[in-house]
C-alpha positions as CSV (number, residue, x, y, z in Angstrom):
1,M,69.9,87.6,-18.0
2,G,69.7,91.1,-19.6
3,S,66.0,91.2,-19.6
4,T,66.0,90.3,-16.1
5,A,68.3,93.1,-15.2
6,K,66.1,95.5,-17.1
7,K,63.1,94.4,-15.4
8,V,64.7,94.6,-11.6
9,S,66.1,98.0,-12.9
10,R,62.6,99.3,-13.7
11,Q,60.9,97.8,-10.4
12,I,63.6,99.9,-8.3
13,D,63.5,103.2,-10.3
14,I,62.4,105.9,-7.9
15,I,64.2,108.7,-9.5
16,S,62.0,108.9,-12.6
17,P,58.7,109.5,-10.7
18,V,60.2,112.4,-8.5
19,K,62.0,113.8,-11.6
20,K,58.6,113.9,-13.5
21,T,56.9,115.6,-10.4
22,L,59.3,118.5,-10.1
23,T,59.3,119.1,-14.0
24,R,55.4,119.2,-13.7
25,F,55.4,121.5,-10.8
26,S,58.1,123.7,-12.5
27,R,56.1,123.9,-15.8
28,R,53.0,124.8,-13.9
29,F,54.7,127.7,-11.9
30,T,56.5,128.8,-15.1
31,D,54.0,128.5,-17.7
32,G,50.8,129.3,-15.4
33,S,49.2,132.6,-15.2
34,L,49.2,134.9,-12.1
35,G,46.4,133.0,-10.6
36,T,48.2,129.9,-11.0
37,K,51.6,131.4,-9.6
38,L,49.4,132.6,-6.6
39,S,47.8,129.5,-6.1
40,H,51.3,128.0,-4.9
41,F,51.0,130.1,-1.8
42,I,47.1,130.8,-1.2
43,F,45.0,127.9,-2.0
44,G,42.0,128.6,-4.5
45,A,43.7,132.2,-5.8
46,G,44.0,130.7,-9.3
47,N,40.2,129.8,-9.0
48,F,39.3,133.1,-7.8
49,Y,41.4,134.4,-10.8
50,H,39.4,132.5,-13.5
51,K,35.9,133.6,-11.5
52,Q,35.8,130.1,-10.3
53,Y,34.4,131.3,-6.8
54,V,32.6,128.3,-5.4
55,K,35.7,126.1,-6.1
56,G,38.0,128.8,-4.9
57,L,36.3,129.5,-1.6
58,I,36.6,125.8,-0.9
59,F,40.2,125.3,-1.4
60,L,40.9,128.6,0.6
61,L,38.7,127.5,3.8
62,L,40.4,124.2,3.9
63,Q,43.9,126.0,3.8
64,I,42.8,128.0,6.7
65,A,41.2,125.2,8.6
66,I,44.4,123.1,8.2
67,I,46.8,126.2,8.9
68,A,44.6,126.9,12.3
69,F,44.9,123.0,13.3
70,M,48.6,123.1,13.1
71,V,48.9,126.7,14.9
72,F,46.3,126.6,17.8
73,C,46.8,122.9,18.4
74,P,43.5,121.8,19.7
75,T,43.9,119.5,22.7
76,I,42.2,116.2,23.9
77,N,43.0,115.0,27.6
78,D,45.9,117.6,27.6
79,T,47.3,116.2,24.6
80,P,47.9,118.7,21.7
81,Y,47.5,118.3,17.9
82,G,49.3,120.4,15.6
83,Y,52.9,121.3,15.7
84,K,53.1,120.4,19.5
85,A,52.1,116.9,18.6
86,L,55.0,116.8,15.9
87,K,57.4,117.9,19.0
88,N,55.9,115.7,21.3
89,L,56.5,112.7,18.9
90,S,60.1,112.7,19.6
91,L,59.2,111.3,23.3
92,K,61.8,113.1,24.9
93,N,61.1,113.7,28.6
94,V,57.8,112.0,28.4
95,S,56.6,109.5,31.2
96,E,53.4,107.7,31.3
97,G,51.3,107.2,34.5
98,G,51.8,109.3,37.4
99,A,53.7,109.2,40.7
100,F,53.6,110.7,44.0
101,D,57.0,112.3,45.2
102,P,57.3,111.8,49.0
103,L,60.3,114.6,49.3
104,T,58.0,117.4,47.9
105,G,54.5,116.1,48.4
106,V,53.6,116.5,44.7
107,F,51.7,114.2,42.4
108,T,53.3,114.3,39.3
109,H,50.9,113.5,36.4
110,G,52.1,111.6,33.6
111,S,51.3,111.7,29.8
112,D,48.7,109.6,28.0
113,C,51.2,108.0,25.8
114,K,49.2,106.5,23.3
115,L,47.5,109.6,22.5
116,I,51.0,111.4,22.0
117,I,51.9,109.0,19.5
118,L,48.5,108.7,17.7
119,F,48.0,112.5,17.7
120,G,51.4,113.0,16.2
121,F,50.7,110.6,13.4
122,V,47.2,112.2,12.7
123,T,48.9,115.5,12.3
124,I,51.4,114.0,9.9
125,A,48.4,112.8,7.7
126,V,47.0,116.3,8.2
127,I,50.1,117.7,6.7
128,V,50.2,115.0,3.9
129,I,46.5,116.1,3.0
130,Y,47.6,119.7,2.9
131,F,50.3,118.9,0.3
132,I,47.4,117.0,-1.5
133,L,45.1,119.8,-1.4
134,W,47.7,122.3,-2.5
135,D,48.8,120.2,-5.8
136,K,44.8,120.0,-6.4
137,S,44.6,123.7,-6.0
138,V,47.2,124.5,-8.6
139,A,46.2,121.8,-11.0
140,S,42.8,123.1,-10.9
141,S,44.1,126.4,-11.7
142,Y,46.6,125.4,-14.5
143,K,43.4,123.3,-16.1
144,A,41.8,126.6,-16.3
145,D,44.8,128.2,-17.9
146,M,44.9,125.6,-20.5
147,D,41.2,125.7,-21.2
148,K,41.4,129.4,-21.9
149,K,44.6,128.9,-24.3
150,I,42.3,126.5,-26.5
151,G,39.5,128.7,-26.4
152,K,37.4,126.8,-23.9
153,K,35.5,128.4,-21.0
154,P,36.8,127.0,-17.6
155,T,34.6,124.6,-16.1
156,T,32.1,126.0,-13.4
157,F,31.4,124.2,-10.0
158,V,27.9,122.9,-11.1
159,E,30.0,121.3,-14.2
160,D,32.4,119.7,-12.2
161,L,29.7,118.0,-10.0
162,K,28.1,116.9,-13.2
163,E,31.4,115.5,-14.4
164,L,31.8,113.5,-11.0
165,L,28.5,111.9,-11.4
166,D,29.5,110.9,-15.0
167,S,33.1,110.5,-16.4
168,K,34.5,110.6,-12.9
169,F,31.9,108.9,-11.0
170,H,34.7,106.3,-9.7
171,I,36.3,109.0,-8.2
172,L,33.2,109.8,-6.2
173,M,32.7,106.7,-5.2
174,L,36.3,105.5,-4.2
175,T,37.1,108.5,-2.3
176,P,34.4,107.8,0.9
177,T,36.1,104.0,0.4
178,C,39.9,105.5,0.6
179,I,39.0,107.8,3.6
180,A,37.4,104.9,5.5
181,A,40.6,102.9,4.9
182,L,43.0,105.6,5.9
183,V,41.3,106.6,9.1
184,F,40.2,102.8,10.4
185,T,42.8,100.8,9.0
186,V,46.0,102.5,7.9
187,L,46.2,105.0,10.8
188,P,45.6,102.4,13.4
189,T,48.0,100.0,11.8
190,V,50.7,102.6,11.6
191,F,49.9,103.5,15.3
192,M,50.1,99.8,16.6
193,I,53.4,99.2,14.3
194,A,55.1,102.3,16.3
195,L,54.4,101.3,19.7
196,A,56.6,98.3,18.9
197,F,59.4,100.6,18.7
198,T,58.9,102.3,22.1
199,T,59.1,101.3,25.9
200,Y,55.6,101.4,26.4
201,N,54.4,99.7,29.6
202,D,58.0,98.5,30.1
203,Q,59.0,98.4,34.1
204,D,61.8,101.0,33.6
205,M,61.2,103.5,36.6
206,N,62.8,106.9,36.9
207,E,63.5,108.8,40.3
208,L,59.6,109.8,40.8
209,G,58.6,106.3,40.1
210,T,56.8,107.0,36.7
211,N,57.5,104.7,33.5
212,L,59.9,106.4,31.1
213,F,58.3,106.4,27.6
214,H,60.7,106.9,24.7
215,W,61.8,105.4,21.6
216,N,64.0,102.3,21.8
217,G,64.3,101.1,18.1
218,L,64.8,97.3,17.7
219,K,65.3,96.3,21.2
220,N,61.5,94.9,21.8
221,F,62.3,92.6,18.4
222,I,65.7,91.5,19.8
223,S,64.1,90.6,23.1
224,V,62.1,88.0,21.5
225,F,65.3,86.1,20.8
226,T,67.6,87.4,23.3
227,G,65.0,87.5,26.3
228,E,66.1,91.1,27.5
229,G,63.3,93.5,29.0
230,S,60.3,93.0,31.4
231,L,58.9,90.3,29.2
232,G,61.6,89.1,27.6
233,V,62.4,85.7,29.2
234,E,58.8,84.7,28.9
235,I,58.8,85.9,25.1
236,K,62.0,84.1,24.3
237,N,60.9,80.9,26.0
238,R,57.4,80.5,24.3
239,F,57.8,82.3,20.9
240,L,59.2,79.4,19.0
241,P,56.9,76.8,20.7
242,V,54.0,79.2,19.7
243,L,55.2,79.7,16.2
244,G,55.6,75.9,15.2
245,W,52.2,75.2,16.8
246,T,50.6,77.9,14.9
247,F,51.8,76.5,11.8
248,I,51.0,72.9,12.5
249,W,47.6,74.2,13.4
250,A,47.2,76.3,10.3
251,I,48.4,73.3,8.1
252,F,46.4,70.8,9.7
253,A,43.2,72.9,10.1
254,T,43.4,73.9,6.5
255,L,44.0,70.4,4.9
256,T,41.4,68.9,7.0
257,C,38.7,71.0,6.1
258,Y,39.9,71.1,2.5
259,F,40.0,67.5,1.6
260,G,37.5,66.8,4.0
261,G,35.1,69.0,2.3
262,I,36.0,67.7,-1.1
263,I,35.3,64.1,-0.2
264,L,32.1,64.9,1.3
265,A,31.1,66.9,-1.9
266,L,32.1,63.9,-3.9
267,L,29.8,61.6,-1.9
268,I,26.9,63.7,-1.7
269,N,27.2,64.6,-5.6
270,K,27.3,60.7,-6.3
271,K,25.0,59.3,-8.5
272,G,22.3,57.1,-7.3
273,L,22.5,58.3,-3.8
274,K,19.2,59.3,-2.3
275,G,18.4,62.1,0.0
276,K,21.2,64.3,-1.5
277,K,19.0,67.4,-0.2
278,I,18.6,65.9,3.4
279,F,22.4,65.8,3.5
280,R,23.1,69.0,2.1
281,T,20.6,70.4,4.4
282,I,22.1,68.7,7.8
283,F,25.4,70.2,6.9
284,I,24.3,73.8,5.9
285,F,22.9,73.9,9.5
286,T,26.3,73.9,10.8
287,I,27.0,76.8,9.0
288,A,23.5,78.7,9.6
289,V,24.5,78.5,13.4
290,P,27.0,80.9,14.4
291,Q,30.4,79.7,14.7
292,F,31.1,80.8,18.3
293,I,27.7,79.0,19.6
294,S,28.9,75.7,18.0
295,L,32.5,76.1,19.5
296,L,30.7,76.9,23.1
297,A,28.4,74.1,23.1
298,V,31.3,71.7,22.0
299,R,33.2,73.0,25.1
300,N,30.5,72.2,27.5
301,L,29.7,68.9,25.9
302,L,33.6,67.9,26.4
303,G,34.2,70.0,29.7
304,E,35.0,68.3,32.9
305,Y,31.5,67.9,33.8
306,G,30.1,67.7,30.5
307,P,27.8,65.2,29.1
308,F,30.5,63.3,27.2
309,N,32.8,62.9,30.4
310,S,29.9,62.0,32.5
311,M,28.8,59.2,30.0
312,L,32.3,57.6,29.9
313,M,32.6,57.5,33.6
314,N,28.9,55.9,33.9
315,L,29.8,53.4,31.5
316,G,32.9,52.7,33.6
317,L,35.7,53.5,30.5
318,T,37.3,56.0,32.8
319,S,37.4,56.7,36.6
320,Q,37.6,60.4,36.3
321,P,36.9,63.2,33.8
322,I,39.3,63.6,30.8
323,G,40.7,66.7,29.7
324,F,39.8,66.8,26.2
325,L,40.4,70.7,25.7
326,G,43.4,71.2,28.3
327,L,41.3,73.5,30.6
328,H,43.5,72.6,33.3
329,P,47.3,72.7,33.9
330,S,47.7,69.0,34.4
331,D,45.8,68.2,31.4
332,S,47.5,66.7,27.9
333,E,48.7,69.5,25.8
334,T,48.8,66.7,22.8
335,L,45.4,65.7,23.6
336,A,44.0,69.3,23.5
337,K,45.8,69.9,20.2
338,V,44.4,67.0,18.3
339,M,40.8,67.8,19.6
340,V,40.7,71.2,18.8
341,I,41.8,70.2,15.0
342,I,39.1,67.5,15.0
343,I,36.6,70.3,16.3
344,N,37.5,72.6,13.7
345,M,36.7,70.0,10.9
346,W,32.7,70.4,12.1
347,V,32.7,74.0,11.5
348,G,35.0,74.0,8.5
349,I,34.4,71.2,6.1
350,P,30.5,72.4,5.1
351,Y,32.1,75.5,3.6
352,T,34.5,73.6,1.4
353,M,31.4,71.2,0.8
354,L,29.2,73.7,-0.4
355,M,32.1,75.4,-2.5
356,T,33.3,72.1,-3.9
357,S,29.7,70.9,-5.0
358,G,29.5,73.7,-7.4
359,I,32.8,73.3,-9.1
360,L,32.2,69.5,-9.5
361,M,29.0,70.4,-11.6
362,N,30.8,72.3,-13.6
363,I,33.6,70.1,-14.7
364,P,33.2,68.9,-18.3
365,A,31.5,65.6,-18.5
366,D,33.6,64.8,-21.5
367,L,36.5,64.5,-19.6
368,Y,35.2,61.7,-17.6
369,E,33.6,59.8,-20.7
370,A,37.3,60.2,-22.5
371,A,38.9,58.6,-19.4
372,R,36.3,55.8,-19.1
373,V,37.3,55.1,-22.6
374,D,40.8,54.9,-22.1
375,G,40.2,52.6,-19.3
376,A,40.9,55.2,-16.4
377,S,39.8,53.6,-12.5
378,T,37.8,56.0,-10.3
379,L,40.9,56.7,-8.4
380,K,42.5,57.6,-11.5
381,M,40.0,60.0,-12.7
382,F,39.8,61.7,-9.2
383,T,43.8,62.4,-9.0
384,K,44.2,63.3,-12.8
385,I,40.8,65.1,-13.4
386,T,38.9,66.1,-10.3
387,L,41.4,67.1,-7.8
388,P,43.4,69.2,-10.1
389,Y,40.3,71.1,-11.6
390,V,39.2,71.7,-8.0
391,I,42.6,72.8,-6.7
392,F,42.9,75.1,-9.9
393,I,40.0,76.7,-9.1
394,T,40.1,76.8,-5.5
395,T,43.8,77.9,-4.8
396,P,43.0,81.4,-3.8
397,Y,40.2,80.0,-1.2
398,L,43.3,77.6,-0.1
399,I,45.5,80.4,0.3
400,S,43.2,82.7,2.2
401,S,41.7,79.9,4.4
402,F,45.6,79.0,5.6
403,V,46.3,82.6,6.5
404,G,42.8,82.7,8.0
405,N,43.7,79.7,10.2
406,I,47.2,81.5,11.3
407,N,44.9,84.2,12.8
408,S,42.1,81.8,13.8
409,F,41.2,83.5,17.4
410,N,37.6,81.9,17.8
411,S,38.5,78.2,17.3
412,I,41.3,78.6,19.8
413,F,40.0,80.9,22.5
414,L,36.8,79.4,22.8
415,L,37.5,76.2,22.8
416,T,40.4,76.0,25.3
417,G,41.3,79.3,25.9
418,G,45.0,78.7,25.1
419,G,45.3,76.2,27.7
420,P,46.8,74.0,29.1
421,T,48.5,76.8,31.1
422,Y,52.2,77.0,32.1
423,T,53.1,78.6,35.4
424,G,54.4,82.1,34.6
425,Y,53.8,82.4,31.0
426,Q,50.9,84.1,29.2
427,A,51.3,81.5,26.2
428,G,49.7,78.3,27.0
429,G,50.0,74.9,25.2
430,T,47.5,75.4,22.5
431,D,48.1,79.3,22.2
432,L,48.6,80.6,18.7
433,L,50.3,83.8,17.9
434,V,47.0,85.9,17.8
435,T,45.7,84.3,21.0
436,W,48.8,85.2,22.7
437,L,48.9,88.7,21.4
438,Y,45.4,89.2,22.9
439,K,46.7,87.8,26.5
440,V,49.9,89.9,26.2
441,T,48.1,92.9,25.6
442,I,44.9,92.6,26.9
443,D,45.7,90.7,30.2
444,Q,49.3,92.0,30.5
445,G,48.8,95.6,29.1
446,S,52.2,95.1,27.5
447,Y,51.2,96.9,24.3
448,N,54.6,97.3,22.7
449,T,55.2,93.6,23.0
450,G,52.1,92.7,21.6
451,A,52.8,95.0,18.6
452,V,56.1,93.2,18.2
453,I,54.1,89.8,18.1
454,G,51.4,91.3,15.7
455,I,54.1,92.4,13.1
456,F,55.7,89.1,13.2
457,T,52.6,87.5,12.5
458,F,51.5,90.1,9.7
459,M,55.2,89.5,8.1
460,I,54.6,85.7,8.3
461,T,51.1,85.8,6.8
462,A,51.8,88.5,4.1
463,T,55.0,86.6,2.7
464,I,53.2,83.2,2.8
465,T,50.2,84.7,0.9
466,L,52.5,86.6,-1.9
467,V,54.8,83.8,-2.4
468,T,52.4,80.9,-2.7
469,Y,49.8,83.0,-4.7
470,R,52.5,84.3,-7.2
471,R,53.6,80.7,-8.0
472,S,50.1,79.1,-7.9
473,K,48.7,78.1,-11.7
474,A,45.6,80.1,-10.5
475,Y,47.7,83.4,-10.9
476,N,50.2,82.6,-13.9
477,E,47.5,80.3,-15.9
478,E,44.5,82.1,-15.0
479,D,42.9,82.0,-18.1
480,T,43.6,78.2,-18.9
481,F,43.1,75.0,-17.5
482,Q,45.1,71.9,-18.5
């Protein structure tokens, strides 16, 4: 009990890192040279003090550039960066779109609300970068101070470059990756999360007819369960059914492809089977063909006027086309759901089959020999040796496959388009959360509601991934297999 409490206290201890940081800053200012003290106010001052002119010039130019960025506030589409972007981020007296006032005859231009939020967060990111550079500038000067104290000459710019190519090569390689992740992943994610807490694209109007735009807290999230807001009723009535179907789809799509691939790999790798290479080649072809081509081809085959329906009608088995994929509102939702799961097996099983084939070849033959000596049946060896070994190795793949199926856009969108559709609702009978999100944002233009759905989807996938992986043997017993 005591050890658990200590572990929890260590995990939630946020005071110690802050205390260490403040102590480090205080020590550098107190013990540092005049150049180091000046570096707290002028970037690169300490480097100039230690005659590291190139490094000091780089720090100084970066400080001037960021300050100019903040003060002069460059604009794009009449939306500013810098301190004005921070002021606009409060979203006070901001309206989107535009409207004509019949009383004054004046057209009032609205603001590009997406840019207001985006530029605000970009400005915050620039401020964070400023303080990082400030810390690096002071640290660089303080390092030169310490070098001098031990009788060592401060490093030159050329020597720093050589160190980057040697002992600090990992920093050189990881820095562009971190910058790219920040610009193309973190910043867009934060931007879309922010939209979920706004009235963007809501239909509340002011006296001029422009759409009011402001922060509205958790109202968008609450409307999912209460039905409030412009799309609230539609979201409330369809959220739980779509969520339930998303889980059903993810479970069946994962398990059918996973165990189907294992069984197929066992059959193909069975001793005495002739033509193994031919069978493997046939299934590899399904991987070689792009998935969207296979899905569109199946959609045409099973369509209302496709070859399969034509064959059934010519044979007299049916008098009218069968709605296998729910492309019309009157088609069966259950049939469409069953069909997308079956079709997904065609494109998913070969991947598991190839992966499992390699694993089966690496299972120690001694295990099977010992089991045969003990009189174990084929089924017993499969359930006690083969299956546990394969699951132990492929647990990370199984988890990622399940999460991937929750976000499986292609399989649903290209086969059924989310249908059969319901009158008045964006979410159809086979829509997943991710395809519904697409319709809400692209078709309806309600980006704040789409962001809410996206956040719920992320929370679900992240929770499932972390919980299941941390509890799996592949994580807890990664070095052994028993």
